[in-house]
VOPAGU-2260 file (C-alpha; in pm, 1 decimal, decimal comma):
REM VOPAGU-2260
SITE   aa  ch    i         X         Y         Z
SITE  MET   A    0   22294,7    1034,3   16492,1
SITE  GLU   A    1   22270,9    1387,3   16385,4
SITE  GLN   A    2   22082,9    1241,5   16121,3
SITE  ASN   A    3   21813,0    1096,8   16328,7
SITE  GLU   A    4   21762,5    1413,9   16522,3
SITE  ASN   A    5   21709,0    1574,4   16146,1
SITE  GLU   A    6   21501,1    1333,5   16041,6
SITE  ASN   A    7   21290,6    1340,8   16400,8
SITE  MET   A    8   21348,0    1746,2   16375,4
SITE  ASP   A    9   21162,8    1727,7   15988,7
SITE  ASN   A   10   20890,2    1459,9   16123,5
SITE  ASN   A   11   20827,1    1745,7   16442,2
SITE  ASN   A   12   20775,9    1991,8   16132,6
SITE  ASP   A   13   20568,2    1803,3   15949,1
SITE  LEU   A   14   20319,1    1684,5   16211,4
SITE  TRP   A   15   20345,0    2049,0   16363,6
SITE  GLN   A   16   20209,1    2191,5   15959,6
SITE  LYS   A   17   19950,4    1901,8   15963,6
SITE  LYS   A   18   19821,8    2003,2   16329,8
SITE  ARG   A   19   19854,8    2355,8   16192,6
SITE  ARG   A   20   19644,8    2293,9   15906,7
SITE  MET   A   21   19389,7    2080,6   16099,8
SITE  SER   A   22   19298,8    2369,0   16338,6
SITE  TRP   A   23   19234,0    2597,1   16038,3
SITE  GLY   A   24   19030,2    2333,0   15896,5
SITE  VAL   A   25   18824,1    2297,9   16164,6
SITE  PRO   A   26   18728,3    2687,8   16203,5
SITE  ILE   A   27   18704,5    2698,2   15836,7
SITE  ALA   A   28   18467,8    2403,6   15794,3
SITE  ILE   A   29   18264,0    2567,3   16074,6
SITE  VAL   A   30   18200,9    2885,8   15926,9
SITE  ALA   A   31   18089,3    2694,9   15541,8
SITE  VAL   A   32   17849,1    2466,1   15701,9
SITE  LEU   A   33   17724,3    2794,7   15901,2
SITE  ALA   A   34   17710,9    3022,8   15580,9
SITE  LEU   A   35   17531,9    2746,4   15364,7
SITE  ALA   A   36   17252,5    2665,6   15663,5
SITE  GLY   A   37   17281,8    3084,7   15683,4
SITE  VAL   A   38   17177,6    3050,9   15274,4
SITE  SER   A   39   16920,1    2807,6   15309,5
SITE  THR   A   40   16743,0    2935,1   15585,1
SITE  TRP   A   41   16751,3    3310,3   15380,4
SITE  GLY   A   42   16619,7    3106,7   15078,3
SITE  TYR   A   43   16379,1    2879,2   15291,0
SITE  TYR   A   44   16247,3    3228,7   15390,7
SITE  GLN   A   45   16215,3    3423,0   15068,3
SITE  SER   A   46   16058,1    3088,0   14896,6
SITE  LYS   A   47   15815,0    3083,7   15183,2
SITE  GLN   A   48   15732,4    3442,1   15141,4
SITE  LEU   A   49   15700,0    3451,2   14773,5
SITE  SER   A   50   15455,7    3142,5   14837,5
SITE  ASP   A   51   15257,6    3275,2   15113,8
SITE  LEU   A   52   15183,0    3590,1   14852,2
SITE  ARG   A   53   15058,2    3341,5   14563,8
SITE  ILE   A   54   14858,8    3197,6   14785,2
SITE  MET   A   55   14677,1    3494,6   14943,7
SITE  MET   A   56   14622,2    3628,5   14616,9
SITE  ASP   A   57   14487,7    3316,1   14481,9
SITE  ASN   A   58   14250,4    3346,2   14772,8
SITE  GLN   A   59   14172,2    3665,0   14659,6
SITE  TYR   A   60   14095,9    3623,5   14278,3
SITE  SER   A   61   13888,8    3321,5   14396,9
SITE  ARG   A   62   13679,0    3476,9   14605,8
SITE  ALA   A   63   13648,7    3776,1   14350,8
SITE  PHE   A   64   13538,0    3508,3   14084,0
SITE  LEU   A   65   13288,1    3304,5   14351,1
SITE  ASP   A   66   13135,8    3651,8   14415,7
SITE  LEU   A   67   13127,6    3744,6   14120,2
SITE  ASN   A   68   12958,4    3461,1   13976,5
SITE  GLU   A   69   12671,5    3482,1   14254,4
SITE  TYR   A   70   12604,1    3829,9   14156,3
SITE  VAL   A   71   12547,1    3730,9   13809,4
SITE  ASP   A   72   12354,8    3428,8   13904,7
SITE  ASN   A   73   12136,0    3698,5   14075,6
SITE  LEU   A   74   12139,8    3961,6   13811,0
SITE  GLU   A   75   11993,2    3660,2   13584,5
SITE  VAL   A   76   11707,1    3559,7   13809,1
SITE  LEU   A   77   11604,1    3925,1   13891,7
SITE  LEU   A   78   11572,3    4006,0   13513,9
SITE  ALA   A   79   11348,0    3704,4   13455,3
SITE  LYS   A   80   11150,7    3794,6   13745,0
SITE  SER   A   81   11089,0    4155,3   13654,6
SITE  MET   A   82   10999,2    4050,4   13341,5
SITE  VAL   A   83   10648,2    3891,4   13448,5
SITE  THR   A   84   10606,6    4114,6   13767,9
SITE  ALA   A   85   10200,5    4248,0   13675,3
SITE  THR   A   86   10256,6    4594,5   13848,0
SITE  PRO   A   87   10540,7    4873,5   13812,4
SITE  ARG   A   88   10581,3    4881,7   14169,2
SITE  GLY   A   89   10666,9    4519,6   14181,8
SITE  THR   A   90   10873,2    4588,7   13868,4
SITE  SER   A   91   11050,2    4901,1   14057,0
SITE  SER   A   92   11154,4    4638,0   14328,1
SITE  MET   A   93   11289,9    4441,7   14102,7
SITE  LEU   A   94   11503,2    4661,5   13888,1
SITE  GLU   A   95   11628,2    4849,3   14225,3
SITE  GLU   A   96   11824,3    4502,4   14301,6
SITE  VAL   A   97   11952,7    4454,2   13964,5
SITE  TRP   A   98   12092,2    4807,4   13969,9
SITE  ARG   A   99   12291,3    4722,0   14315,0
SITE  GLN   A  100   12388,1    4340,4   14184,8
SITE  SER   A  101   12536,1    4458,3   13859,1
SITE  ASN   A  102   12741,6    4717,9   14069,4
SITE  LEU   A  103   12876,5    4417,9   14255,4
SITE  ALA   A  104   12986,3    4278,7   13986,3
SITE  GLN   A  105   13118,9    4468,3   13833,2
SITE  THR   A  106   13351,9    4563,9   14119,2
SITE  ASN   A  107   13453,9    4173,0   14177,7
SITE  MET   A  108   13481,4    4140,5   13808,5
SITE  GLY   A  109   13753,4    4485,8   13828,7
SITE  GLN   A  110   13947,8    4236,8   14151,2
SITE  LEU   A  111   14015,2    3989,1   13865,5
SITE  PRO   A  112   14371,1    3930,0   13713,7
SITE  VAL   A  113   14317,3    3999,9   13333,0
SITE  ALA   A  114   14390,7    4326,5   13208,4
SITE  PRO   A  115   14083,9    4561,5   13173,5
SITE  PRO   A  116   14041,4    4527,6   12811,3
SITE  ILE   A  117   13995,4    4158,3   12772,0
SITE  LEU   A  118   13689,8    4224,2   12881,9
SITE  GLU   A  119   13577,0    4550,8   12772,1
SITE  LYS   A  120   13259,0    4507,3   12648,8
SITE  THR   A  121   13168,0    4252,1   12939,6
SITE  SER   A  122   13225,8    4535,2   13138,1
SITE  ASN   A  123   12987,9    4797,8   12930,9
SITE  PHE   A  124   12713,0    4507,8   12937,0
SITE  LEU   A  125   12746,5    4495,3   13354,6
SITE  THR   A  126   12747,8    4908,3   13325,9
SITE  GLN   A  127   12482,8    4919,9   13102,0
SITE  VAL   A  128   12203,5    4674,2   13247,8
SITE  GLY   A  129   12274,2    4825,0   13577,5
SITE  ASP   A  130   12168,7    5177,0   13480,4
SITE  MET   A  131   11917,0    5075,5   13241,8
SITE  ALA   A  132   11764,0    4930,7   13547,7
SITE  TYR   A  133   11826,0    5274,4   13744,6
SITE  ALA   A  134   11631,6    5465,3   13466,4
SITE  TYR   A  135   11350,4    5194,7   13424,9
SITE  ASN   A  136   11344,9    5201,0   13795,3
SITE  THR   A  137   11274,3    5553,0   13813,5
SITE  LYS   A  138   10992,6    5532,4   13564,0
SITE  THR   A  139   10801,2    5248,4   13702,4
SITE  ALA   A  140   10861,1    5349,2   14085,1
SITE  ASN   A  141   10644,2    5667,2   13993,6
SITE  GLY   A  142   10336,6    5427,3   13891,6
SITE  LEU   A  143   10404,5    5363,2   13511,4
SITE  PRO   A  144   10471,5    5060,7   13331,9
SITE  LEU   A  145   10720,8    4975,6   13074,4
SITE  SER   A  146   10643,3    5036,8   12723,4
SITE  ASP   A  147   10684,6    4745,5   12469,8
SITE  GLU   A  148   10965,4    4878,4   12349,5
SITE  GLU   A  149   11100,9    4870,6   12689,4
SITE  TYR   A  150   11005,0    4557,1   12756,9
SITE  GLN   A  151   11154,5    4380,7   12456,1
SITE  SER   A  152   11535,1    4555,5   12589,4
SITE  LEU   A  153   11478,7    4382,7   12962,0
SITE  LYS   A  154   11440,3    4070,4   12742,6
SITE  LYS   A  155   11738,2    4128,5   12552,5
SITE  MET   A  156   11995,7    4225,2   12862,1
SITE  HIS   A  157   11832,5    3877,9   13031,8
SITE  GLY   A  158   11912,5    3639,1   12773,0
SITE  PHE   A  159   12289,5    3820,7   12755,0
SITE  ALA   A  160   12302,3    3781,4   13128,2
SITE  LEU   A  161   12214,6    3385,3   13106,7
SITE  SER   A  162   12525,6    3369,7   12854,8
SITE  LEU   A  163   12741,6    3556,0   13082,4
SITE  GLN   A  164   12635,9    3291,3   13398,3
SITE  ASN   A  165   12697,5    2982,2   13167,4
SITE  SER   A  166   13026,2    3096,0   13075,3
SITE  LEU   A  167   13124,2    3218,2   13435,1
SITE  HIS   A  168   13003,0    2880,5   13525,1
SITE  GLY   A  169   13191,8    2680,1   13258,4
SITE  ILE   A  170   13528,6    2840,6   13368,7
SITE  GLU   A  171   13462,4    2807,3   13728,4
SITE  GLU   A  172   13387,3    2390,4   13676,2
SITE  GLN   A  173   13726,9    2393,1   13536,0
SITE  ILE   A  174   13901,4    2572,7   13812,2
SITE  ASN   A  175   13698,5    2280,5   14031,6
SITE  ASN   A  176   13868,8    2022,4   13851,9
SITE  GLY   A  177   14214,6    2135,0   13821,1
SITE  LYS   A  178   14212,7    2272,1   13449,8
SITE  MET   A  179   14297,0    2566,1   13572,5
SITE  ALA   A  180   14446,8    2804,5   13862,5
SITE  TRP   A  181   14455,1    3172,7   13945,6
SITE  GLY   A  182   14853,1    3295,7   13953,6
SITE  SER   A  183   15120,6    3104,3   13823,1
SITE  ALA   A  184   15554,7    3189,4   13817,1
SITE  GLY   A  185   15527,3    3446,9   13524,1
SITE  GLY   A  186   15350,1    3638,6   13803,2
SITE  PRO   A  187   14988,6    3715,1   13971,9
SITE  ARG   A  188   14810,9    3893,5   13679,5
SITE  GLU   A  189   14802,9    3532,0   13441,5
SITE  LEU   A  190   14551,4    3332,1   13456,7
SITE  LYS   A  191   14699,9    2980,5   13343,3
SITE  SER   A  192   14571,5    2662,1   13261,6
SITE  GLN   A  193   14746,4    2292,1   13253,3
SITE  ASN   A  194   14860,1    2342,0   12878,3
SITE  THR   A  195   14975,1    2699,7   12956,0
SITE  LYS   A  196   14774,0    2862,0   12729,4
SITE  ASN   A  197   14743,0    3204,0   12823,5
SITE  ILE   A  198   14335,4    3252,1   12998,4
SITE  GLN   A  199   14381,7    3580,2   12884,9
SITE  THR   A  200   14349,6    3472,3   12495,7
SITE  THR   A  201   14137,2    3235,2   12566,5
SITE  GLN   A  202   13846,0    3157,3   12887,0
SITE  PHE   A  203   13776,2    3518,8   12961,4
SITE  GLU   A  204   13801,0    3592,2   12581,7
SITE  ASN   A  205   13561,9    3342,7   12510,9
SITE  VAL   A  206   13344,4    3530,2   12771,1
SITE  ASP   A  207   13342,4    3894,2   12624,7
SITE  LYS   A  208   13238,0    3710,0   12294,2
SITE  ASN   A  209   12924,6    3652,5   12461,7
SITE  PHE   A  210   12833,8    4023,2   12394,0
SITE  GLN   A  211   12979,9    4065,2   11985,5
SITE  GLU   A  212   12633,6    4066,4   11888,2
SITE  TYR   A  213   12518,1    4336,0   12181,3
SITE  PRO   A  214   12233,2    4553,9   12053,8
SITE  SER   A  215   12253,7    4897,6   12069,7
SITE  MET   A  216   12066,0    5013,5   12376,5
SITE  ILE   A  217   11913,9    5402,8   12338,5
SITE  TYR   A  218   11731,8    5488,3   12683,4
SITE  ASP   A  219   11789,0    5794,1   12959,0
SITE  GLY   A  220   12112,3    5702,8   13096,2
SITE  PRO   A  221   12461,5    5788,1   13123,5
SITE  TYR   A  222   12600,4    5458,5   12987,3
SITE  SER   A  223   12369,0    5413,8   12708,9
SITE  ASP   A  224   12512,7    5352,8   12403,2
SITE  HIS   A  225   12484,1    5693,2   12247,5
SITE  MET   A  226   12643,4    5832,4   12548,9
SITE  MET   A  227   12926,5    5531,7   12502,4
SITE  LYS   A  228   13049,4    5593,5   12182,6
SITE  VAL   A  229   13229,3    5952,5   12317,4
SITE  LYS   A  230   13597,4    6002,0   12094,4
SITE  PRO   A  231   13895,5    6021,3   12331,7
SITE  ILE   A  232   14034,5    6377,0   12291,4
SITE  GLY   A  233   14324,5    6336,6   12516,7
SITE  LEU   A  234   14556,9    6131,7   12271,4
SITE  LYS   A  235   14764,3    6363,8   12103,8
SITE  ASP   A  236   14812,9    6336,2   11711,6
SITE  GLU   A  237   15109,0    6126,5   11657,2
SITE  LYS   A  238   15077,1    5715,6   11558,8
SITE  VAL   A  239   15356,7    5538,0   11729,3
SITE  SER   A  240   15509,1    5210,5   11637,8
SITE  ALA   A  241   15529,9    4904,5   11870,3
SITE  SER   A  242   15923,0    4943,8   11880,3
SITE  LYS   A  243   15863,9    5291,7   11973,9
SITE  ALA   A  244   15587,3    5198,2   12215,4
SITE  GLU   A  245   15805,3    4991,2   12430,3
SITE  ASP   A  246   16112,4    5285,7   12459,2
SITE  ILE   A  247   15844,9    5464,1   12622,3
SITE  VAL   A  248   15796,4    5159,6   12863,9
SITE  ARG   A  249   16155,4    5173,6   12932,5
SITE  LYS   A  250   16149,2    5543,1   12997,6
SITE  ILE   A  251   15872,7    5493,0   13247,1
SITE  ILE   A  252   15964,4    5238,9   13439,2
SITE  GLY   A  253   16321,5    5319,7   13391,6
SITE  ASN   A  254   16566,4    5061,8   13140,3
SITE  ASP   A  255   16809,5    5042,5   13491,2
SITE  LYS   A  256   16584,7    4878,3   13631,6
SITE  ILE   A  257   16420,1    4627,7   13384,9
SITE  GLN   A  258   16565,4    4254,1   13307,0
SITE  GLY   A  259   16390,0    4205,7   12982,2
SITE  ILE   A  260   16019,0    4306,4   12759,8
SITE  SER   A  261   15803,6    4071,3   12623,6
SITE  ARG   A  262   15525,6    4200,0   12403,3
SITE  LEU   A  263   15158,4    4067,3   12462,2
SITE  GLU   A  264   14860,9    4121,1   12234,7
SITE  ASP   A  265   14763,0    4428,6   12163,8
SITE  SER   A  266   14421,3    4537,4   12203,3
SITE  ASN   A  267   14222,6    4649,4   11911,2
SITE  GLU   A  268   13940,6    4704,2   12097,5
SITE  GLY   A  269   13735,1    4987,9   12197,4
SITE  SER   A  270   13827,2    5374,6   12163,4
SITE  ILE   A  271   14199,6    5369,6   12255,7
SITE  LYS   A  272   14390,6    5123,0   12102,8
SITE  THR   A  273   14682,5    5003,8   12275,7
SITE  TYR   A  274   15033,6    4815,0   12237,4
SITE  ARG   A  275   15060,1    4551,2   12573,4
SITE  TYR   A  276   15375,9    4473,7   12709,1
SITE  LYS   A  277   15555,2    4237,5   13007,1
SITE  VAL   A  278   15785,1    4362,4   13230,5
SITE  SER   A  279   16072,7    4117,1   13406,8
SITE  TYR   A  280   16270,6    4311,3   13671,0
SITE  LYS   A  281   16646,2    4234,2   13784,0
SITE  ASN   A  282   16669,0    4092,9   14102,6
SITE  SER   A  283   16285,6    3974,3   14134,2
SITE  ASP   A  284   16298,1    3657,1   14166,5
SITE  ASN   A  285   15960,3    3670,5   13985,3
SITE  ASP   A  286   15788,1    3906,9   14261,3
SITE  GLY   A  287   15601,3    4187,5   14083,0
SITE  SER   A  288   15682,3    4180,9   13691,9
SITE  ALA   A  289   15415,3    4409,7   13556,3
SITE  GLU   A  290   15220,7    4499,0   13287,1
SITE  VAL   A  291   15188,5    4842,0   13054,2
SITE  ASP   A  292   14970,8    4927,1   12791,0
SITE  ILE   A  293   15098,3    5230,2   12589,1
SITE  THR   A  294   14822,9    5412,9   12349,5
SITE  GLN   A  295   14877,3    5347,1   11944,4
SITE  GLN   A  296   14781,2    5692,2   11890,0
SITE  GLY   A  297   14984,5    5911,7   12114,3
SITE  GLY   A  298   15197,6    5667,0   12279,3
SITE  GLN   A  299   15038,4    5787,2   12630,0
SITE  VAL   A  300   15065,9    5509,4   12922,0
SITE  TYR   A  301   14701,8    5394,7   12970,8
SITE  TRP   A  302   14735,2    5122,7   13235,2
SITE  MET   A  303   15016,7    5045,5   13391,7
SITE  LEU   A  304   15007,3    4765,6   13696,1
SITE  ARG   A  305   15352,0    4598,1   13925,1
SITE  ASN   A  306   15207,8    4353,0   14127,1
SITE  ARG   A  307   15506,4    4287,2   14421,0
SITE  SER   A  308   15529,8    4220,6   14764,1
SITE  VAL   A  309   15477,0    4581,7   14937,1
SITE  SER   A  310   15675,1    4573,6   15338,2
SITE  SER   A  311   15423,5    4799,5   15583,5
SITE  GLY   A  312   15560,8    5144,7   15465,8
SITE  LYS   A  313   15665,2    5401,6   15673,0
SITE  MET   A  314   15686,5    5725,1   15380,9
SITE  SER   A  315   15443,9    6021,2   15434,6
SITE  MET   A  316   15142,4    6112,9   15214,6
SITE  ASN   A  317   15299,8    6396,6   15103,1
SITE  ALA   A  318   15655,3    6243,2   15050,7
SITE  ALA   A  319   15392,8    5947,7   14802,4
SITE  LYS   A  320   15256,2    6225,8   14650,6
SITE  LYS   A  321   15546,5    6410,8   14530,7
SITE  SER   A  322   15712,6    6049,2   14395,9
SITE  ALA   A  323   15320,1    6048,5   14188,3
SITE  GLN   A  324   15341,5    6433,8   14067,8
SITE  ASP   A  325   15707,9    6341,3   13959,4
SITE  PHE   A  326   15630,2    6056,9   13753,7
SITE  LEU   A  327   15319,6    6237,2   13611,8
SITE  LYS   A  328   15518,5    6562,2   13504,4
SITE  LYS   A  329   15790,1    6276,8   13377,5
SITE  ASN   A  330   15526,7    6104,6   13138,4
SITE  GLY   A  331   15368,0    6391,2   13000,7
SITE  PHE   A  332   15095,0    6501,2   13281,5
SITE  GLY   A  333   15193,6    6814,2   13328,3
SITE  SER   A  334   14959,0    7035,4   13562,5
SITE  MET   A  335   14811,2    6828,9   13763,7
SITE  THR   A  336   14700,9    6823,1   14132,3
SITE  ASP   A  337   14602,6    6581,1   14395,0
SITE  THR   A  338   14273,2    6550,6   14518,8
SITE  TYR   A  339   14201,1    6243,9   14669,3
SITE  TYR   A  340   14383,9    5905,3   14837,8
SITE  MET   A  341   14338,7    5586,2   15003,5
SITE  ARG   A  342   14613,1    5367,1   15181,1
SITE  THR   A  343   14599,1    5006,1   15148,0
SITE  ASP   A  344   14856,6    4738,7   15269,5
SITE  GLY   A  345   15139,2    4934,3   15215,3
SITE  ILE   A  346   14996,9    5112,1   14892,8
SITE  ALA   A  347   14839,4    5480,1   14831,8
SITE  THR   A  348   14606,9    5529,7   14534,4
SITE  ILE   A  349   14622,5    5882,0   14498,0
SITE  CYS   A  350   14353,6    6081,4   14240,1
SITE  TYR   A  351   14527,6    6348,3   14017,9
SITE  ALA   A  352   14262,3    6595,6   13842,8
SITE  TYR   A  353   14383,4    6830,9   13553,7
SITE  GLU   A  354   14437,0    7225,4   13703,1
SITE  GLN   A  355   14331,3    7482,9   13435,1
SITE  ASP   A  356   14406,0    7867,8   13591,3
SITE  GLY   A  357   14319,6    7773,0   13942,0
SITE  VAL   A  358   14017,3    7547,2   13793,7
SITE  THR   A  359   14021,1    7166,9   13923,6
SITE  VAL   A  360   13905,7    6960,3   13613,4
SITE  TYR   A  361   13792,2    6651,6   13716,1
SITE  PRO   A  362   13727,4    6479,3   13396,5
SITE  ASP   A  363   14125,8    6487,8   13358,9
SITE  LEU   A  364   14145,7    6203,3   13652,2
SITE  VAL   A  365   14494,5    6023,6   13657,7
SITE  LYS   A  366   14520,8    5735,4   13900,9
SITE  VAL   A  367   14848,1    5662,8   14047,9
SITE  LYS   A  368   14953,4    5367,9   14294,9
SITE  VAL   A  369   15266,7    5430,6   14470,8
SITE  ALA   A  370   15425,3    5162,1   14696,7
SITE  LEU   A  371   15500,1    5344,9   15074,7
SITE  ASP   A  372   15806,7    5153,8   15127,2
SITE  ASN   A  373   16060,2    5305,8   14881,8
SITE  GLY   A  374   15802,6    5557,1   14682,1
SITE  GLU   A  375   15811,8    5302,5   14389,5
SITE  VAL   A  376   15535,1    5400,2   14142,3
SITE  LEU   A  377   15336,6    5041,6   14098,2
SITE  GLY   A  378   15017,0    5154,6   13902,9
SITE  VAL   A  379   14882,8    5423,7   13633,0
SITE  GLU   A  380   14537,5    5452,0   13509,1
SITE  SER   A  381   14472,3    5730,1   13298,8
SITE  LYS   A  382   14161,1    5666,7   13122,5
SITE  GLY   A  383   13957,4    5956,8   13248,0
SITE  TYR   A  384   14254,5    6193,6   13096,4
SITE  LEU   A  385   14271,2    6035,7   12800,1
SITE  TYR   A  386   13890,0    6028,2   12683,4
SITE  ASN   A  387   13830,0    6405,5   12824,2
SITE  HIS   A  388   14165,2    6627,1   12868,8
SITE  LYS   A  389   14154,9    6921,7   12661,2
SITE  THR   A  390   14221,4    7274,5   12699,3
SITE  ARG   A  391   13874,1    7427,8   12807,3
SITE  ASP   A  392   13753,2    7797,2   12705,6
SITE  ILE   A  393   13662,4    7875,3   13090,1
SITE  PRO   A  394   13380,6    8149,7   13088,9
SITE  GLN   A  395   13359,7    8444,1   13350,5
SITE  THR   A  396   13127,5    8321,6   13605,7
SITE  GLN   A  397   12791,3    8508,5   13670,3
SITE  LEU   A  398   12791,9    8500,5   14071,9
SITE  THR   A  399   13063,1    8600,3   14280,1
SITE  VAL   A  400   13178,2    8362,5   14569,6
SITE  ASP   A  401   12952,7    8515,5   14812,8
SITE  GLN   A  402   12658,1    8475,7   14631,3
SITE  ALA   A  403   12736,2    8125,8   14541,3
SITE  ARG   A  404   12782,1    8044,0   14945,4
SITE  SER   A  405   12502,0    8230,6   15024,2
SITE  LYS   A  406   12304,9    7929,0   14819,4
SITE  ILE   A  407   12457,2    7705,8   15087,9
SITE  ASN   A  408   12243,2    7590,4   15396,2
SITE  LYS   A  409   12339,6    7772,0   15665,7
SITE  ASN   A  410   12393,9    7510,2   15904,3
SITE  LEU   A  411   12720,7    7378,4   15712,8
SITE  LYS   A  412   13022,2    7549,9   15809,3
SITE  ILE   A  413   13227,7    7632,2   15522,1
SITE  GLU   A  414   13597,4    7532,1   15545,5
SITE  LYS   A  415   13688,6    7554,4   15206,4
SITE  GLU   A  416   13647,4    7712,3   14856,1
SITE  GLY   A  417   13786,5    7702,8   14509,3
SITE  LYS   A  418   13664,7    7675,8   14166,2
SITE  ALA   A  419   13571,3    7386,1   13984,4
SITE  ILE   A  420   13462,4    7139,7   13662,5
SITE  ILE   A  421   13269,7    6863,3   13694,3
SITE  PRO   A  422   13149,6    6586,6   13462,4
SITE  THR   A  423   12773,5    6506,6   13465,2
SITE  ASP   A  424   12588,9    6212,4   13401,5
SITE  PHE   A  425   12561,4    6288,0   13029,5
SITE  LYS   A  426   12906,4    6340,1   12934,1
SITE  THR   A  427   12850,9    6739,5   12982,5
SITE  GLU   A  428   13071,4    6960,4   13236,7
SITE  LYS   A  429   12955,4    7207,1   13433,9
SITE  TYR   A  430   13183,3    7503,1   13573,4
SITE  CYS   A  431   13106,7    7571,6   13965,8
SITE  TYR   A  432   13227,8    7682,2   14273,6
SITE  GLU   A  433   13345,1    7381,5   14462,5
SITE  PHE   A  434   13297,2    7425,2   14843,2
SITE  ILE   A  435   13363,3    7193,2   15145,4
SITE  GLY   A  436   13212,1    7239,7   15466,0
SITE  SER   A  437   13119,5    7041,6   15806,6
SITE  LEU   A  438   12795,2    6948,8   15959,8
SITE  ASP   A  439   12814,8    6746,7   16317,5
SITE  ASP   A  440   13204,5    6623,4   16263,7
SITE  GLN   A  441   13117,8    6483,7   15851,7
SITE  LYS   A  442   13245,3    6672,4   15597,2
SITE  PHE   A  443   13047,6    6740,6   15273,7
SITE  ILE   A  444   13145,6    6867,1   14920,4
SITE  LEU   A  445   12928,3    7103,1   14749,1
SITE  TYR   A  446   12896,8    7201,5   14374,3
SITE  ILE   A  447   12722,2    7514,9   14315,5
SITE  ASN   A  448   12704,9    7630,2   13920,4
SITE  ALA   A  449   12882,5    7961,1   13882,3
SITE  LEU   A  450   12656,0    8086,4   13575,3
SITE  THR   A  451   12323,5    8039,5   13718,5
SITE  GLY   A  452   12374,9    7936,5   14090,0
SITE  THR   A  453   12239,9    7574,3   14090,1
SITE  GLU   A  454   12322,3    7337,5   14350,7
SITE  GLU   A  455   12462,6    7046,5   14072,9
SITE  ASP   A  456   12592,7    6782,2   14344,7
SITE  ILE   A  457   12666,7    6710,3   14667,3
SITE  LEU   A  458   12917,4    6497,7   14793,6
SITE  MET   A  459   12975,2    6299,1   15142,0
SITE  LEU   A  460   13346,3    6330,2   15234,9
SITE  VAL   A  461   13435,6    6019,0   15442,8
SITE  SER   A  462   13800,4    6033,4   15617,7
SITE  THR   A  463   13953,8    5727,7   15783,4
SITE  ASP   A  464   14293,5    5652,6   15826,9
SITE  GLU   A  465   14387,1    5459,0   15517,2
SITE  GLY   A  466   14243,5    5856,3   15375,2
SITE  SER   A  467   13915,7    6007,3   15214,1
SITE  LEU   A  468   13668,3    5881,3   14994,1
SITE  THR   A  469   13336,6    6078,1   14822,1
SITE  MET   A  470   13007,9    5930,5   14830,2
């Protein structure tokens, strides 16, 4: 009987242990299911966010490309019409619209996910055809007809516009047929075809090949070829290797943030040749890889852009400017002062100009993009600085600030004054007094030559909630 009691006790203990295990097992299973559901929900949310971002960027690229096609179509038609108008007045009207359409085409081309050097010749063509149209329009608006030489230049421009139009239509047809698509898992700055070959080295390079035989255009304008062949003077003397350029990329971004770096095709076109790299970030889930161009001479950052989603940032502009200023100092851009900025979709784009002896040197310009969620520098463009930077021999002013102020319309209320070196359309510079003033709540910037007292330029300062622009 005692043995039976012991067996019953053992059975009861086993039953109690089983119940205990079951009592713990149920909540553990529930917690596991909830955790799995939470992870799945988070993963779905992250995936949906990334998908929505890609769709949004695809739509932006598609719109920019379609608009580019439309403006190039208009450009070709207007150039053709300008060659058959019978009067200078009719020619002037056509050329004025050519200038406008070429600028719109240039703007939309700049929004495509293609690194600037890939379409450098195409960009130069659009810039020059607009500038040529402006120069010829000035002549014909005064009743003077185009010369035979100018007519031939117009005819050549039309031929290149026609080639560009056909190339863009070819790309549009491939996109419409599903053979190409904007965006990829590799990042929004790549355009992939179905055979995964990078479009940067195929279709858009083919577009740029239209301008291999592009003629040298000499005319009275700031972007004529004799003006465009200016050599960059802001590059350092040292030639750097590709491996050293990669080290510079790691320093710029921060080696602790980098998952990997791959070398893309070098840019050997134009006056500034660069090594190009693609950078993937740790813990980024393919959100926001970056491309960086480092100059082969000097080892300086020429261009950088990281495309990542930015939450609605609450960082102040002063804090963003400090992040940008620290970045510039760290990477060899000393004595820079911020001028104007724009704030769009959680990103601040801040323009910096070189400052020498209290004089703002506007040709030496660097643009910096800062994420307003965490202060990260997402983009840099230093073309103006690298082409123009040097130590200036600044002359003594030939008139006082009061004498310069007396040259300004008395209705303008002056709020701020300083000294500046400004660029001209013809790649020269003017040393000026800079005055910021207002008239009927509208702000203006005026530049009075510090040597001659001549009014050199007037800009209208447009201020919005997003920032300030000059017009």
